[in-house]
N, C-alpha and C positions, 0 to 999 in steps of 0.2 A: 802288498804284504803276502808272507808265507802261508802257505796251507796248515802247517805245523801250528802258527800263530793264532788261526782262525779257529782252530779245534779246541783251543785254550779256551775260548768266548763262551758267552750263553748266546742262546739262541736272539735273546732280546738286543743283545750287543751287535749278533751278527744284522740282524734286520737294520739297526741303526745306520749299521757300516755302509747296508747296502743302500740306503737311503742316500746316504753322503754320498757314494760313488754314482750314483744316478744322477743325483744334482751335478756332479763334475762332468759327466757325460754330456748333460745336456747343455752345460755352459762352454765345453770344448766345441760341440756341433755349432753352437752359437757363433761362435768364435771362428770356426772354420769358414761358415757361412758368409761372415762379414771379413774375410780374407784377413785376420787379427790373430791366426794361429800360426806360433812359430815351430813347435815341434809337433808335427803330426803324430809321433809315435806315441803322444800322452793319450790319444784317443783309443789306440790299441789297450794299453796298458788298463785305462777305467773299462775298458769293454771285460776284460779277461780278468779283471777284479773282480767286477759283479758277476761273473759266470763261474768263478772261483768260491766266493761267498754263497751263491744260490746253491752251488754243488755241496758244500759243509752244511747248509740248512738241510736240505734233504737227507743228507747220511744222516744227521741226527735225528730228523723225525722217523728214520726209517729203523734207527735203532729204539728210539722211544716205542715205537709200535711193536717192535719184535718184542719187547720186556713183558 
């Protein structure tokens, strides 16, 4: 998901998205450990997606604190 799309979401929606990405990341790690993972690029995408969501959450928190 792109950062512009994430900026339109509320903090609660972002936390939910982060939880989903963390679950996906766990499942991908489990698949990798059992040699069932076919596309290893999915792990990188999930990790970066979670980082992107965290960044947007931190930006929103900083904006709220500045007001």
